[in-house]
N, C-alpha and C positions, 0 to 999 in steps of 0.2 A: 843586454839579455834581460828575461822580463820570467815574476818567478810569483806565479800563480798554487795557495795551496790548497785544495776540501779533501777532508776526510782524512791528509796523514796522506792525501795521493796530490802531487807537482806537475804542471805547466810549464814548461823549459822551450821562452827559446824564443828565436838570435832576426835580430830583422834583416830585411832580405837586403844587396847589394846593387846596386848599378845589370850583374848584366848572371844575377839569380833564372830562368827559366818554370824553375822546379817545387816545387815543396814537400816533404814529407815531413807523418811523423810518426814516433816511429816509439814502440812501448818494449822494454824486455830486451831492448835489441831488436827488431825484427818491426820490418814498414810495417804498419799497418797502414797511409795513404801518402801517395800520388800523384799527386796532383800539379794542371800550367800552377806557374805565381800568380797566378789573377784570381789563385783562393786561393792564396796567403792566409786572407781573416777568416775563411769559411773553415781553410787548415787552424789554426787553434779554437774559433769556439765552438769545435767537431771531439777537438784533445780537453776539451775544458768541461761540456759532455760527460765526454767520456770519461776522467774523472769527476763527478760531481753520483756518475751515476752507478760507474766498475767499482768492487767491492772485492779488493782478497783478501788470502792472509795476513798479508805486508804492504804495506802501503809502495807505493811504487812513479812513473814521475813516466809523461810521456811530457819528450824532443822532439820542434818542431825549425824544422827544420828547410831554409833557401837551397839547396842548391846550383849551379849550376850546371850547363847538358856534361860538362869533361867528370864531375862530381857524383851526376846519377846513372854516371856506363860506370864509371872506376864501383860501383856500389853494385850495381848489376842490375843495372834500371831501366837501362835506353841499353840497349842491341849497338857494338862498337857505328857497324854502321847504315846507317835509321831505314835508308832505305832498299837497302842492296833485294832480290829476293821480295819484293812488295811487286802486285797482281798492275798491272795499270786500276785498274780498279781503286784498290788503297791507296796508287797512288796519290790517287783524282784525292779523296776517301780526305785524304792525309793533308795532300795541299788545300787542301775547304777551309779543313782542322781553323787551317793555321795563319789563313784571309784568316777567318771570323777571327783569332786572338786579336792580329796584328788591327782589327777597326773594331776591338771591340777596345781594347788598347787608347786608338784617338781614341776613339768616343771616354773614357774613362780617370784617363790617367793628366795627371798635371804635372810629368815631370816631364820633365823639355830633353834629354836624351833618352828617356824613354819613348816619351814621342817619337824621334828621331828616324831609334832599330827598328823601329819598325813599321816606320816610310820606308828605310834603307833594304828594311827585307820582301818587304810587296813589291817596290821596284825591281829585284833582284826577282824575285819570281811574277812577272811582265805587267804586276798587275795596276800599277800604278805608270806613265810618262813622263 
């Protein structure tokens, strides 16, 4: 856990773990942003910017928290059945986003476990043989 302070406001971060797929930033217990884990560093920078630019009557803390899919569902950030009720176009868009995210992981990640997970997901989608 890291802690930065700015004018009384603070940012608390938790490092991502192997199974985290998302990152959320919470302000006063409310989700201010919810992004893919590949945007973790961007989320930390956004939290730091917020603490420097927003001044309330009382200091506040922004918490940057990596989440697994199950945790995101428990918090109500993802539906239980992600693909239920999707139109064919929405399903195709979700598959394209998943493919693009996996390819980005393969281009940028040096973690062998993360890379293998991306390859496994691409295989399950039929994108790799």
